[in-house]
C-alpha positions, -999 to +999 in steps of 0.1 A: +000+000+000+013+035-009+017+060+018+015+097+010+025+126+032+020+163+026+051+178+010+045+211+028+035+203+064+044+166+065+011+152+078-001+118+066-025+119+037-056+098+032-076+096+000-081+134+002-049+148-013-041+173-040-013+171-065+004+203-076+026+201-107+049+229-117+070+233-148+096+260-152+114+268-185+131+297-202+107+320-221+113+325-257+096+354-274+107+357-310+110+390-327+084+400-353+088+378-383+088+392-418+082+372-450+119+374-459+128+358-426+110+326-437+132+324-469+165+321-449+179+287-441+182+290-404+192+254-399+224+260-419+231+291-399+226+272-366+249+244-377+277+268-387+273+287-353+276+254-334+307+244-354+324+277-345+313+277-308+303+243-295+281+247-263+295+237-230+276+214-206+268+245-184+252+262-213+231+231-221+219+227-185+210+264-182+180+263-205+165+230-194+129+225-183+124+217-146+093+198-135+081+195-099+053+175-083+040+179-048+013+161-028-006+185-005-032+181+023-064+201+019-052+228+042-019+233+025-036+232-009-059+261+001-029+280+013-011+273-020-041+285-040-042+318-020-005+325-024+012+302-049+045+320-049+047+326-011+048+363-014+027+369+017+050+348+038+080+369+026+063+401+036+057+388+071+094+382+077+109+407+101+147+412+102+165+429+130+183+462+124+218+451+135 
């Protein structure tokens, strides 16, 4: 039998659990395309650029898609829906002035 626990508060989950899936990836917004842009062989230009400057492993890892999956209890799920990025929690932090 599978056992699930809330990934936020750690409580044991019964049949009432919620799954939150997140996907993060670099945004790509191409410039405006003109008709003449479609006539250019971009594949050849990319191949030439890769031959001149092969990408390093750090460059390849930098643009990868990251996927996350969390199991939440009903209470943590409601908190997540109210503040998915945790902004409210960050505002409540008080730092000393030393």
